[in-house]
C-alpha positions, -999 to 999 in steps of 0.1 A, spaced: -104 -27 -19 -112 -40 -54 -130 -73 -57 -99 -92 -66 -90 -126 -50 -63 -121 -24 -38 -148 -23 -36 -167 9 -4 -175 28 -20 -208 40 -31 -220 6 -67 -227 -5 -95 -230 20 -99 -266 31 -123 -262 60 -159 -275 57 -173 -243 73 -169 -206 65 -185 -180 86 -200 -146 79 -168 -127 71 -153 -123 37 -120 -141 35 -86 -124 35 -99 -88 33 -74 -73 58 -44 -96 53 -32 -126 33 -22 -142 67 -57 -139 84 -87 -153 66 -114 -141 90 -99 -111 107 -126 -102 133 -133 -139 142 -96 -143 147 -89 -113 169 -121 -118 189 -102 -147 206 -76 -124 221 -99 -113 250 -108 -150 256 -71 -159 260 -65 -129 283 -95 -136 305 -86 -173 308 -50 -163 318 -64 -139 344 -87 -166 357 -58 -191 358 -36 -167 377 -64 -160 402 -72 -197 406 -35 -204 414 -31 -174 438 -62 -184 457 -53 -221 457 -86 -233 441 -90 -269 433 -70 -281 403 -101 -286 382 -106 -248 380 -70 -242 368 -75 -270 342 -107 -253 331 -89 -220 325 -61 -237 306 -88 -254 285 -104 -221 278 -70 -209 265 -65 -240 243 -100 -235 229 -94 -198 221 -60 -205 205 -75 -233 184 -103 -211 173 -78 -183 165 -58 -207 143 -89 -220 125 -103 -185 117 -69 -173 107 -62 -201 82 -96 -218 73 -77 -251 70 -93 -284 79 -67 -294 105 -71 -261 123 -109 -265 121 -104 -297 141 -82 -277 166 -113 -255 170 -141 -281 172 -124 -309 192 -115 -286 222 -152 -274 222 -163 -309 230 -135 -313 255 -145 -280 271 -181 -292 274 -169 -324 291 -147 -304 314 -175 -281 324 -197 -311 332 -169 -324 353 -163 -291 371 -201 -286 378 -210 -321 389 -179 -337 404 -185 -326 440 -219 -345 439 -208 -377 422 -209 -408 441 -189 -426 414 -159 -403 414 -135 -426 396 -158 -440 369 -173 -408 356 -140 -390 349 -127 -422 332 -158 -423 310 -155 -387 301 -118 -391 293 -124 -420 270 -154 -403 254 -133 -372 247 -104 -393 233 -128 -414 211 -144 -382 199 -111 -367 189 -100 -399 171 -133 -402 153 -136 -365 145 -101 -366 129 -113 -392 105 -144 -374 94 -142 -346 68 -178 -334 65 -193 -329 100 -217 -301 105 -213 -279 136 -246 -293 149 -232 -328 150 -201 -316 169 -222 -298 194 -246 -327 198 -217 -351 205 -203 -327 230 -237 -323 248 -246 -360 247 -226 -370 279 -244 -343 298 -277 -359 291 -263 -393 301 -250 -383 335 -278 -362 348 -287 -374 383 -323 -383 390 -341 -356 409 -347 -365 445 -381 -359 459 
């Protein structure tokens, strides 16, 4: 393919991050082709996990986790296909929600404060989404730090 600029169906790139692929080399509909299609196995595996969790009647938190994995993969697929700022948020915000959900799934059986911690995590995730939607220039490091921060705050002290 010649080094000509391929016109994009989605308009100019408005995301704050571009990854290692050249944009729109395979299609004018998909900016980062391989990053986009790499989410298909994630969606399928999450769907298989959800079906198995429902069949085996696992606790609801595991079904919610599989649904969250699908939302994350779909958001990532949208972002890498379009490289638009709104879709970038649909990729990054579910990453933080996913981290909060993993913390919940891993630690909820051991919590002595079962009602306050899920409430805190819900409000933290909602506040992050609102604040993140107002910011235009966040680096991925900031997003990952803010997702990891509650993990540090809720670690139980080690018993001796």
